[in-house]
C-alpha positions as CSV (number, residue, x, y, z in Angstrom):
1,M,54.2,28.3,-87.4
2,T,51.1,26.3,-88.1
3,D,48.8,25.9,-85.0
4,R,47.8,22.4,-84.0
5,Y,44.3,21.3,-83.1
6,A,42.5,17.9,-83.0
7,V,39.4,16.1,-82.0
8,I,39.8,13.2,-79.4
9,G,37.5,10.3,-79.0
10,N,37.2,6.5,-79.2
11,P,36.4,5.5,-81.8
12,I,37.2,8.4,-84.0
13,H,37.3,7.2,-87.6
14,Q,33.8,8.4,-88.1
15,S,34.4,11.9,-87.0
16,K,33.6,14.8,-89.5
17,S,35.6,17.3,-87.4
18,P,38.8,17.3,-89.5
19,L,36.9,17.9,-92.7
20,I,34.8,20.6,-91.0
21,H,37.7,22.5,-89.5
22,G,39.7,22.0,-92.7
23,M,37.0,23.8,-94.6
24,Y,36.6,26.4,-92.0
25,A,40.3,27.1,-92.0
26,Q,40.6,27.4,-95.8
27,A,37.5,29.7,-95.9
28,T,38.9,32.1,-93.2
29,G,42.5,32.0,-94.3
30,Q,43.7,30.4,-90.9
31,D,46.9,28.4,-90.8
32,I,46.1,25.4,-88.7
33,D,46.7,21.6,-88.7
34,Y,43.7,19.7,-87.5
35,T,43.9,15.9,-86.8
36,A,42.0,13.1,-85.2
37,I,43.3,11.4,-82.1
38,E,41.9,8.0,-80.9
39,G,42.4,8.4,-77.2
40,P,42.9,5.1,-75.2
41,L,40.0,4.3,-72.9
42,G,41.1,5.2,-69.5
43,G,44.0,7.2,-70.9
44,F,42.4,10.5,-71.7
45,A,44.7,12.7,-69.5
46,G,47.9,11.1,-70.9
47,A,46.8,11.7,-74.5
48,V,46.0,15.3,-73.8
49,D,49.2,15.7,-72.0
50,A,51.1,14.4,-75.0
51,F,49.2,16.6,-77.3
52,R,50.0,19.7,-75.3
53,V,53.6,19.0,-75.0
54,A,53.7,18.6,-78.8
55,G,52.3,22.1,-79.1
56,G,48.6,21.5,-79.3
57,R,46.5,24.6,-78.9
58,G,43.0,23.2,-78.5
59,L,40.8,20.1,-78.7
60,N,37.3,19.1,-79.6
61,I,36.1,16.3,-77.5
62,T,33.6,13.5,-78.5
63,T,32.3,10.3,-77.0
64,P,33.4,8.9,-74.5
65,F,35.6,11.7,-73.1
66,K,33.3,14.6,-72.5
67,L,33.2,14.0,-68.7
68,D,37.0,13.3,-68.7
69,A,37.6,16.6,-70.5
70,F,35.4,18.4,-67.8
71,A,37.5,16.9,-65.0
72,Y,40.8,17.7,-66.8
73,A,40.1,21.4,-67.2
74,T,41.3,24.0,-64.7
75,E,38.5,26.4,-65.7
76,C,35.0,25.5,-67.0
77,S,32.3,27.8,-68.6
78,E,28.8,28.0,-67.1
79,R,27.6,25.9,-69.9
80,A,30.1,23.2,-69.3
81,Q,29.4,23.3,-65.6
82,L,25.6,22.9,-66.2
83,A,26.2,20.0,-68.6
84,G,28.9,18.5,-66.4
85,A,30.7,17.8,-69.6
86,A,33.0,19.6,-72.1
87,N,33.2,19.3,-75.9
88,A,36.0,21.8,-76.4
89,M,39.2,22.8,-74.7
90,K,41.7,25.6,-75.1
91,F,45.2,25.5,-73.7
92,D,46.9,28.8,-72.4
93,G,50.1,27.8,-70.6
94,E,49.1,25.9,-67.4
95,R,45.4,27.0,-67.8
96,V,43.1,24.5,-69.5
97,L,39.8,26.2,-70.5
98,A,36.7,24.0,-71.0
99,E,33.5,24.8,-73.0
100,N,30.4,23.0,-74.1
101,F,29.2,24.3,-77.5
102,D,26.7,21.5,-78.2
103,G,23.6,23.4,-76.9
104,V,24.5,26.8,-78.5
105,G,25.2,25.1,-81.8
106,L,21.9,23.4,-81.7
107,V,20.0,26.6,-80.9
108,R,21.8,28.5,-83.6
109,D,20.8,25.9,-86.2
110,V,17.2,26.0,-85.2
111,V,16.8,29.7,-84.8
112,H,19.1,31.0,-87.6
113,N,19.3,28.1,-90.2
114,L,15.8,26.7,-89.8
115,N,14.3,30.0,-89.1
116,T,12.3,28.8,-85.9
117,P,12.4,31.2,-83.1
118,L,12.0,29.5,-79.6
119,K,10.7,32.6,-77.8
120,G,7.4,31.9,-76.4
121,K,7.1,28.4,-77.8
122,R,6.2,25.2,-76.1
123,V,9.3,23.1,-76.4
124,L,9.7,19.4,-75.6
125,L,13.1,17.8,-75.0
126,L,13.2,14.1,-75.0
127,G,15.9,12.6,-72.9
128,A,17.9,14.0,-69.9
129,G,21.4,12.8,-70.7
130,G,24.5,14.7,-71.6
131,A,23.1,16.1,-74.8
132,A,20.0,17.4,-73.0
133,R,22.1,19.0,-70.3
134,G,24.2,20.7,-72.8
135,G,21.1,22.3,-74.4
136,L,19.4,23.4,-71.2
137,L,20.9,26.8,-70.7
138,P,20.9,27.7,-74.4
139,F,17.3,26.8,-74.6
140,L,16.3,28.8,-71.6
141,E,18.2,31.8,-72.9
142,Q,15.8,31.8,-75.9
143,E,12.8,32.3,-73.4
144,P,10.5,29.6,-74.5
145,G,7.0,29.8,-73.2
146,E,7.6,26.3,-71.5
147,L,10.3,23.7,-71.6
148,V,9.2,20.2,-70.9
149,I,11.9,17.5,-70.3
150,A,10.6,13.8,-70.7
151,N,12.7,10.9,-69.8
152,R,12.5,7.2,-69.1
153,S,13.9,7.9,-65.7
154,V,11.5,10.6,-64.4
155,D,13.9,11.4,-61.6
156,K,16.5,12.5,-64.0
157,A,14.0,14.7,-65.8
158,H,12.9,16.2,-62.7
159,E,16.7,16.9,-61.7
160,L,17.3,18.7,-65.0
161,A,14.1,20.7,-64.7
162,R,15.2,21.7,-61.2
163,I,18.5,23.0,-62.5
164,G,16.8,24.9,-65.3
165,A,14.2,26.5,-62.8
166,A,17.1,27.5,-60.6
167,S,18.5,29.6,-63.3
168,G,15.3,31.8,-63.2
169,A,14.9,31.7,-67.0
170,G,11.2,30.7,-67.7
171,V,9.0,27.7,-67.0
172,V,10.7,24.3,-67.0
173,R,9.4,20.9,-65.8
174,G,10.2,17.3,-66.0
175,C,7.9,14.4,-66.6
176,A,7.7,10.8,-67.7
177,Y,6.8,9.8,-71.3
178,Q,3.3,8.7,-70.3
179,D,2.6,12.0,-69.0
180,L,2.8,13.6,-72.5
181,A,-0.6,12.2,-73.5
182,G,-2.9,15.1,-74.4
183,Q,-0.1,17.7,-74.6
184,T,1.2,19.3,-77.8
185,F,4.3,21.2,-78.6
186,D,5.7,23.7,-81.1
187,V,9.2,22.2,-81.2
188,V,10.2,18.7,-80.3
189,F,13.9,17.7,-79.8
190,N,14.9,14.0,-79.6
191,A,18.1,14.0,-77.4
192,T,17.8,10.3,-76.6
193,S,20.2,7.8,-77.9
194,A,17.3,5.7,-79.4
195,S,17.9,6.7,-83.0
196,L,21.6,5.5,-82.8
197,R,20.1,2.0,-82.4
198,A,17.3,2.7,-85.0
199,E,14.7,2.6,-82.2
200,L,11.9,5.0,-81.3
201,P,11.6,6.8,-77.9
202,P,8.1,6.0,-76.3
203,V,6.6,9.3,-77.3
204,P,3.0,9.6,-78.6
205,A,2.4,10.9,-82.1
206,S,0.0,13.5,-80.6
207,V,2.9,15.7,-79.2
208,F,3.3,17.3,-82.5
209,A,1.4,20.5,-82.8
210,P,0.3,21.9,-86.3
211,G,3.4,23.6,-87.8
212,C,5.7,21.8,-85.4
213,L,9.5,21.4,-85.9
214,A,10.8,17.9,-85.2
215,Y,14.5,17.9,-84.7
216,E,16.7,14.7,-84.3
217,L,20.0,15.5,-82.7
218,A,21.6,12.4,-84.4
219,Y,22.9,13.3,-87.8
220,G,23.5,11.4,-91.0
221,K,20.8,8.8,-90.2
222,G,18.3,9.8,-92.7
223,L,14.7,9.5,-91.7
224,T,15.0,8.0,-88.1
225,P,12.2,6.3,-86.4
226,F,11.5,9.6,-84.5
227,L,11.5,11.7,-87.7
228,R,9.2,9.1,-89.4
229,L,6.8,9.2,-86.4
230,A,6.7,13.0,-86.8
231,Q,6.3,12.9,-90.6
232,N,3.5,10.4,-90.3
233,A,1.8,12.7,-87.7
234,G,1.7,15.4,-90.3
235,V,4.9,17.3,-89.4
236,R,6.5,19.0,-92.5
237,Q,9.5,20.6,-90.9
238,L,12.1,17.9,-90.0
239,G,15.7,18.6,-89.1
240,D,18.7,16.6,-87.9
241,G,21.9,17.3,-86.1
242,V,24.1,18.1,-89.0
243,G,23.5,21.8,-88.6
244,M,24.2,21.5,-84.9
245,L,27.5,19.7,-85.7
246,A,28.5,22.5,-88.1
247,E,27.4,25.4,-85.7
248,Q,29.2,24.0,-82.5
249,A,32.3,23.5,-84.7
250,A,32.0,27.1,-85.8
251,E,31.7,28.3,-82.1
252,A,34.8,26.3,-81.2
253,F,36.6,27.6,-84.2
254,E,35.9,31.2,-83.4
255,W,36.7,30.7,-79.6
256,W,40.1,29.4,-80.8
257,R,40.9,31.8,-83.7
258,G,38.9,34.8,-83.1
259,V,37.0,34.6,-86.5
260,R,33.7,33.0,-87.1
261,P,33.3,30.8,-90.4
262,D,30.2,30.7,-92.4
263,T,28.6,27.2,-91.9
264,R,26.5,26.9,-95.1
265,A,29.1,25.1,-97.2
266,V,29.7,22.6,-94.4
267,I,25.9,22.0,-93.8
268,E,25.4,21.5,-97.6
269,K,28.4,19.0,-98.0
270,L,27.3,16.8,-94.9
271,T,23.5,16.9,-95.3
272,V,21.9,13.5,-95.8
273,P,18.3,13.8,-97.3
274,L,15.6,13.1,-94.7
275,V,13.8,10.6,-96.8
């Protein structure tokens, strides 16, 4: 029988997940049916229950249901627990396993696809929301020299830094945007929602060190205000979240099917030029 998987979100029409997983299934010879589900707001649990009753094996979760998925699960990975959110679930009888592959997908894109090791580097993470939380543990596992988290609400930045420091994996600290003056970083990630509104987070152009990588977690937006700021500051290596999208999907696919697909064809198909 064909195994059923899906992505659930609201809205969901913009999701690339059916295309991505369809390409992965074809490339790996896996017999799956992957669809998109628009879950009703306030009705996540009922939609998942119905999908499981119909034989669903696993789900990807996107906005706004990642917190709902975390609450629905019976078992959560360490990454999901740290993020307080899940972007993938797997069903095994009464067990509902939850994972968060956003951060590990981001790190894999940076380290392997963009050939930018994080070990020993000074890393700046803009934002302290769900995307930043999902990336925290995978970042620290790469042993950066220092991880700095900047956020409009400095309390949230400090909270995330305390969580990171408690893991015992490297130097991590939180700060306000104005505290970044005079500091430079080897890698700068924009994990804020500013680019979704075509806005610029209040970060000084001086944060970009020579040879820096500037990475926008949003994808398919072209040269966002953040990436334009970096480019104008002399940064030559720019990246957006299309590789992260492909890599986190590959992580989920392997978790479900036991085989890891190559991501290159998906990344090439979905890449929007950063111009």
